[in-house]
N, C-alpha and C positions, 0 to 999 in steps of 0.2 A: 438412405444412400444406398442407389438402386444399383447393385453389381450382382450381375448373374453368378459370376464366378466364386462368390465367398459363400463359404460353408461354415456351421457354427462353430465348429471344431478347429477351424483355421483362426490363428492370431494373426493381425496385419499390424504392423507399427503405424500410429496415429497420433497426432497432437490431440491432447484431452486438454479443453479448455472448461473449467467449473465455475459460474459465475453465480456469486449471491448477492443480495440486495441487502443493503444496511438496515437492522431493526424492521425487519417484513413484519414482526408482531405487534408492531407500533401502528399500524393501518388498521383502521375498522372496514367491516365487510363493503362499504361504499367505494373508499378510496385505495384498497387492494388492488381491485381490477385495473383501474389507473395507473396504479404502478408498474403491474406486470406489464401492460399495453406500452408504457415507455421502456423498461426493459428490452422488449422483443424490438421496438422502435429503434433504440439505439444499437441494439447488436446488430439487426439485420441489415440497416442502413450502414453501418460500419464495413459489412461482409460485401456490402454491393460496391461501396468506394473502393474497395481494397482487391476488386476484380476476384471474389471467392464465388465459383459458382453452386447454385444451391444443391445441385447433384453430388457437389463434393463435401456437404455436410452433412451430419447426423445431429438432431437437437433434441432433446427431451427435455420436456417441461418439469420444472422440480418446486412449482408452487412459489418459492420466494427467489426463485432462479432459475438457470437453465444450463444444464449440461451437454456439452457438445465433443463432436469427434470430428476432427477435419483428416480427410485422405489424406496420403502421403505427396500425391502429386501436386499438393499446394506449397510452395516452399514456407517453411517454418519464420525464415525472417521475414516475410511479408506480413504473417500473422503480429509476430513480436516486435513488428516494428510501425508499419503503415496502419494496420488492423487498432493496434493499441491508440495510435494517434486520432484516428477516426472516433472510436470508442468516446475518448476523453472529450474532443470536442463536441461531440454529438451529449454527452452529460451536460457540459458546461451550457448549451444551450438551451437543455431541456429544464435546468435548475434556473435559469435566469426570471422566471414565471412563477416559481413553486414555493409556497412558503417553507415546506421541509422538503431540502434538496435530497434528490436521488444520490445515493452513494453505491458503490458498486465494489465489490472485491473480487477481483479476478486470479484465477491459478491455472499455470499452465506444466504440462507434463506430457513428455512424448515417451511412449512403452507400447508394448503388444496389447489392441484392445479385440475383444470378441464381442460378435454382433448375432442376436438372436430376435426373435418375433416381438420381444419385450422391449429391447432396448440393447446397451453395451453393458462389460462386465471386464473384470479383471483389474489387476494391481495397480496398473497405472489409473486405471478412472479411480480408485479409492486412495491413492494418494494426491492427487489433483484435488478430489472434493475435501481431505483433510487439510492440505496446505490453505484452500480458500476460506476454510473456518476456522483457520488457527487464533488463538489469541493476540499473536502479533498482528497477523492483517488485521484484526475487528479493532484493535487498540491503535495502530497506524490511523485507521480511515476516522476515528473518532477524535483522537488526540490531535492531529494534523489538521481536522476538518476539510479535507478533502472529498473530491468526488469519486476518485479511484485509485486503488491500490493495488500493484501488480505483483504477484509471487509465482516464483518458478524454482522448480526441482534445482537440485546441485547440478543435475548431468545436463540438463538444457541450458542454464547457465555457461556452463563450461564451455559446450559445444556450438552455441547461437550466441549469447551475451558478449561474451571476452572476446570472441574476434569481432564485434561490433558490424555493424551497416547501415544502411538507410534508417534514420529515424531510432537506431539503438547506440544508446551511450552507454559504454560500460561502467564508467567512472559514476553513475549514478543509482548504483545498487546497492544496498547492505544486506550483509549474511546474518543469519541469526540459527541456533540450534533449537529446534523444534521436539519436544516429547511428545511423540504420536502414539497410538495404541500398538503399531507395530513396531515400534523403538523409536529412537532418537535420528532425525535426520537434519541436515543441513537445509536450509532455502533461502532463497535471494529476494529483496522487496525492493520495490520502485514506486515512487510517488511521480507521475508524467509531469514534465514542466518545472520539476524542483529538482535540490541537489541531493546526493545520496541521504535518505533518512537516518535519524540517530537512533538505535534501537538498545536502549539501557537492559540492561540485567545480563545475567551468565548467558555466554554466545551469542550476545548481539551486537552490534557496531565493530566487530573487528573481522579481521580475516586470517584465522591462525595458518592457514595454507600457501597464503601469501600468492594469491592466484586471482585477486579481484581486488577491488578499489575499497578501503574502511569506508566505515557509514560518516556521514558528515552531518552539518547541521540541519536540520528541517528548516520548511519555511513557515514560521510561527503565524505568516499573516493570514495564509490559507485561502481556498477559493470556493468553501460551501461551508455549510452546518450539518447539525446530525439530527433527528427527530429525537422527541423522548427527553430532552435534558442532559444530565450529566453522563457520560460516556460509562457503561457496565466493564470497558476494559480498562478504566484509568489507572485503576492500581496494578495493572500488570506491567506499565509501561511507566510507571514510577509518577504519574500525574499529580500535583499537587492543587491545594484549595486555595491558594491566594495570599495563606497567612505569612506574617513575616519571617515564619521559621523557613519558609520555602526557599528563600536565597541562601543556599549552600555552597559551600568551598572544601576544597581538600585541604587536609591538614598540611601546617608547614614543616614536613617533617626535617628540612635542612636547617632549620633555623634561620634563614635569610630574610624574614618576612614576607618572602611571596608565595601562595600558595601553588599547590601542582598545575602543572601547565593544562591536566584534564578537568580544573575545575567546573562544575555546571552549573546552572541558576535557572530556577521557574521565575521570572518575572511578571508580575501582572500590575504595570504602572511604570513612574520612574525609579531607575535605578543608578546609581554611581559606586564604584569601587576603587579605592584608591592604595596602593601599599607601597613601602619603599620610598614615599617621595621626601622632599625636604624643600619647604617653602620658605622664602629669603623676604617675603614681602607680604601684606594682607593680602587674601584670596577669598574667593566667592566659588563655593561647589553647589550647583542645582540650580534651580529654574528661579527667576523672580517673577513672583504672581501679582495680580491688579492689586494687591493691598500691601504691597511691598513699602510703598512711602508712610503707609498708616503708623507700619511696625517699628520704622527707623526712631532711635533715639529710646 
């Protein structure tokens, strides 16, 4: 970023964007440069489509990702809205021809940033990097088989997401409490093109402050895969292995035969749950398969 008036000792409020590629360690020495080229192609193309000039950006290579600082003259709403949409669409396009889909974790925070000859620094930079690397962000990207997970700080959510705007949908974000090295913080998570993600565990999927939408059900269908097999962070999000014990329901605390309203299930196949029904004629529940006739009698 070329700004002759900038001094090392000065801190300027800027938007910090931390971008990490999913499971970068799973790429070999031949595939990693190709992955990195795709990341830059996606990000730089999105900046161009969002009309963010190159001289408004500071970009640092992080090996498996990119650290970006955007000058305050660019509206944050444009980056959180249009730029995010462009990143998502570019990722979807890149992944159409890939055996191992590229997945990105993108975190944003606005705060004081200091520039020197080697890059940028400050607590705002540290927080953005921590959010992108958080277990919740990693877990959502894997368990939801998504191309992109977006996470913002609590302050950025309150200032920009809650008021809404073009391509910014406040009801599609879910909060989670994160235990970082600096202490516990609250962050907000979004999967572009999907409802508010469900975030299991303490501090996830609910909005105790009442200033945003609670977490909703994720899109089980997904729009991508993940390299390297089973997700490393599956345990963090309560993922199951498909065994019969995976279909769980809350206890019937009031004794009326109906489980709690927040009953949750993880199903890999067909499932039917019935409770409190009275049948006055013969009924059949379930699929009729091709050998149904053979089993009659």
